[in-house]
SEDRENKOL-347745 format. One record per residue: residue number from 1; x, y, z of N, C-alpha, C, O, CB in turn; residue in three letters. Coordinates in pm, whole numbers, plus 50000, padded with zeros to 5 digits. Glycine has a CB too. Example, Ala and Ser with C-alpha at 12.3 -4.5 7.8 and 13.67 -1.06 7.14 Angstrom:
NODE     k     n.x     n.y     n.z    ca.x    ca.y    ca.z     c.x     c.y     c.z     o.x     o.y     o.z    cb.x    cb.y    cb.z     r
NODE     1   51319   49431   50780   51230   49550   50780   51320   49670   50780   51424   49668   50846   51131   49553   50905   ALA
NODE     2   51285   49775   50708   51367   49894   50714   51290   50003   50787   51341   50114   50804   51408   49940   50572   SER
END
This chain:
NODE     k     n.x     n.y     n.z    ca.x    ca.y    ca.z     c.x     c.y     c.z     o.x     o.y     o.z    cb.x    cb.y    cb.z     r
NODE     1   43157   95589   59367   43105   95455   59382   43208   95364   59448   43173   95278   59528   43062   95398   59247   UNK
NODE     2   43334   95384   59415   43441   95304   59474   43454   95328   59624   43479   95234   59700   43572   95333   59406   UNK
NODE     3   43439   95453   59665   43448   95486   59807   43333   95421   59885   43352   95379   59999   43447   95638   59828   UNK
NODE     4   43216   95414   59825   43102   95350   59889   43130   95201   59913   43102   95150   60022   42976   95368   59804   UNK
NODE     5   43184   95133   59812   43217   94991   59827   43326   94971   59932   43322   94873   60007   43260   94932   59693   UNK
NODE     6   43422   95059   59937   43527   95051   60037   43470   95069   60177   43506   94996   60270   43636   95156   60009   UNK
NODE     7   43381   95165   60193   43318   95188   60322   43232   95069   60364   43236   95028   60480   43232   95315   60318   UNK
NODE     8   43156   95013   60271   43074   94895   60303   43161   94776   60341   43126   94701   60432   42985   94859   60183   UNK
NODE     9   43274   94759   60274   43366   94652   60308   43422   94666   60448   43430   94568   60522   43480   94648   60208   UNK
NODE    10   43460   94787   60485   43511   94812   60620   43403   94787   60724   43429   94729   60830   43563   94956   60632   UNK
NODE    11   43281   94830   60695   43169   94807   60788   43145   94658   60806   43124   94613   60919   43041   94876   60737   UNK
NODE    12   43147   94580   60698   43126   94436   60709   43238   94368   60786   43213   94273   60860   43113   94374   60572   UNK
NODE    13   43360   94415   60771   43472   94358   60847   43455   94386   60995   43475   94297   61078   43607   94416   60797   UNK
NODE    14   43417   94508   61030   43395   94542   61170   43281   94460   61230   43292   94410   61342   43366   94693   61185   UNK
NODE    15   43172   94445   61155   43060   94364   61203   43103   94219   61221   43063   94154   61318   42941   94373   61105   UNK
NODE    16   43183   94167   61131   43232   94030   61143   43320   94011   61265   43311   93908   61332   43308   93991   61019   UNK
NODE    17   43404   94108   61295   43489   94098   61413   43407   94105   61541   43435   94032   61637   43594   94209   61412   UNK
NODE    18   43308   94192   61544   43221   94202   61662   43139   94074   61678   43116   94029   61790   43129   94325   61651   UNK
NODE    19   43094   94017   61567   43009   93899   61571   43082   93779   61632   43019   93693   61694   42960   93864   61430   UNK
NODE    20   43216   93773   61615   43291   93661   61673   43288   93666   61825   43298   93563   61891   43435   93661   61623   UNK
NODE    21   43274   93785   61882   43270   93797   62027   43130   93770   62083   43118   93717   62194   43316   93935   62069   UNK
NODE    22   43025   93805   62010   42889   93785   62061   42816   93677   61983   42693   93675   61984   42811   93915   62056   UNK
NODE    23   42886   93590   61916   42824   93492   61828   42735   93391   61896   42629   93357   61844   42928   93420   61755   UNK
NODE    24   42775   93342   62013   42696   93240   62083   42679   93281   62228   42761   93248   62314   42762   93101   62074   UNK
NODE    25   42573   93352   62253   42542   93397   62388   42459   93292   62460   42394   93209   62396   42468   93532   62385   UNK
NODE    26   42461   93294   62594   42368   93208   62666   42224   93248   62631   42191   93367   62631   42392   93217   62821   UNK
NODE    27   42141   93153   62602   42005   93181   62559   41985   93149   62412   41871   93140   62366   41971   93325   62584   UNK
NODE    28   42093   93130   62338   42083   93086   62199   42047   92937   62199   42098   92860   62281   42217   93112   62121   UNK
NODE    29   41960   92899   62109   41915   92760   62102   42007   92685   62006   42023   92723   61890   41766   92751   62055   UNK
NODE    30   42068   92578   62057   42157   92498   61975   42121   92350   61995   42107   92303   62108   42307   92525   62012   UNK
NODE    31   42106   92279   61884   42066   92140   61887   42154   92062   61792   42172   92102   61676   41915   92124   61851   UNK
NODE    32   42211   91950   61840   42296   91869   61754   42265   91722   61779   42268   91675   61893   42446   91898   61779   UNK
NODE    33   42235   91651   61671   42208   91509   61681   42261   91441   61556   42212   91464   61445   42056   91481   61700   UNK
NODE    34   42360   91358   61574   42420   91289   61459   42490   91388   61368   42572   91468   61412   42313   91211   61382   UNK
NODE    35   42456   91383   61240   42518   91476   61145   42430   91598   61119   42454   91672   61024   42547   91405   61013   UNK
NODE    36   42327   91620   61202   42237   91734   61189   42260   91829   61305   42263   91788   61421   42089   91687   61184   UNK
NODE    37   42276   91956   61272   42288   92056   61378   42201   92176   61343   42186   92212   61226   42437   92100   61398   UNK
NODE    38   42144   92236   61446   42055   92351   61429   42093   92455   61533   42108   92423   61651   41905   92309   61442   UNK
NODE    39   42108   92579   61489   42144   92688   61581   42051   92806   61551   42046   92856   61439   42295   92730   61565   UNK
NODE    40   41979   92851   61655   41891   92967   61642   41937   93072   61742   41916   93055   61862   41741   92928   61666   UNK
NODE    41   41999   93180   61695   42059   93280   61785   41958   93383   61837   41964   93500   61799   42172   93353   61714   UNK
NODE    42   41865   93341   61921   41759   93431   61966   41814   93540   62058   41776   93656   62045   41650   93352   62039   UNK
NODE    43   41902   93505   62150   41957   93605   62243   42048   93702   62168   42047   93822   62196   42034   93537   62358   UNK
NODE    44   42126   93652   62075   42212   93738   61994   42128   93836   61912   42164   93952   61898   42302   93654   61901   UNK
NODE    45   42016   93788   61859   41927   93875   61782   41868   93986   61868   41855   94100   61823   41815   93793   61719   UNK
NODE    46   41833   93953   61992   41779   94054   62083   41883   94160   62115   41853   94279   62116   41728   93988   62212   UNK
NODE    47   42007   94116   62143   42114   94211   62174   42143   94302   62055   42159   94423   62073   42242   94136   62215   UNK
NODE    48   42151   94246   61935   42176   94326   61816   42061   94424   61792   42085   94538   61752   42195   94235   61692   UNK
NODE    49   41938   94381   61815   41822   94468   61798   41827   94586   61895   41799   94700   61856   41693   94389   61818   UNK
NODE    50   41862   94561   62020   41872   94669   62119   41981   94768   62080   41960   94889   62088   41900   94612   62259   UNK
NODE    51   42096   94718   62037   42206   94806   61998   42168   94891   61879   42193   95012   61878   42332   94724   61965   UNK
NODE    52   42106   94830   61777   42065   94907   61659   41957   95009   61693   41957   95120   61639   42015   94813   61550   UNK
NODE    53   41865   94972   61781   41761   95066   61824   41823   95188   61891   41783   95301   61863   41661   94998   61919   UNK
NODE    54   41919   95166   61979   41987   95277   62046   42063   95365   61947   42061   95488   61958   42082   95224   62153   UNK
NODE    55   42131   95303   61852   42207   95380   61753   42113   95467   61669   42140   95585   61649   42288   95286   61661   UNK
NODE    56   42003   95409   61620   41911   95486   61538   41838   95592   61619   41805   95698   61566   41810   95395   61472   UNK
NODE    57   41812   95566   61747   41751   95667   61833   41845   95786   61851   41801   95901   61844   41715   95606   61970   UNK
NODE    58   41972   95759   61874   42070   95866   61893   42087   95947   61764   42095   96070   61767   42206   95807   61937   UNK
NODE    59   42092   95876   61650   42104   95946   61521   41980   96033   61497   41993   96146   61448   42121   95844   61405   UNK
NODE    60   41862   95984   61531   41739   96059   61512   41731   96181   61600   41672   96282   61561   41620   95971   61538   UNK
NODE    61   41788   96176   61719   41786   96290   61810   41872   96405   61758   41838   96521   61780   41834   96248   61948   UNK
NODE    62   41982   96375   61690   42072   96479   61640   42035   96527   61501   42099   96619   61450   42213   96429   61640   UNK
NODE    63   41937   96469   61440   41899   96505   61304   41819   96628   61301   41778   96673   61194   41824   96396   61238   UNK
END
C-alpha cells in the first residue's frame, strides 16, 4: 500500500510539472473584471484529452 501511495505521489508531481508548461494555451477563455476572474481551459482540456486518448490506445494495442 505504501508503494502505491509513493507511485501516485510521483505521478501527481510529474503531472504538476507538465501542467505548468501547458497551463494557459492560446484558446483558453480568461475573463477578469475588478476582483472577479474566470478561467476556462478549453484548449488545455482538448490537448490533455488527445494525449490521454493516444496513451490508452497504445496501451490497448499491446494488451
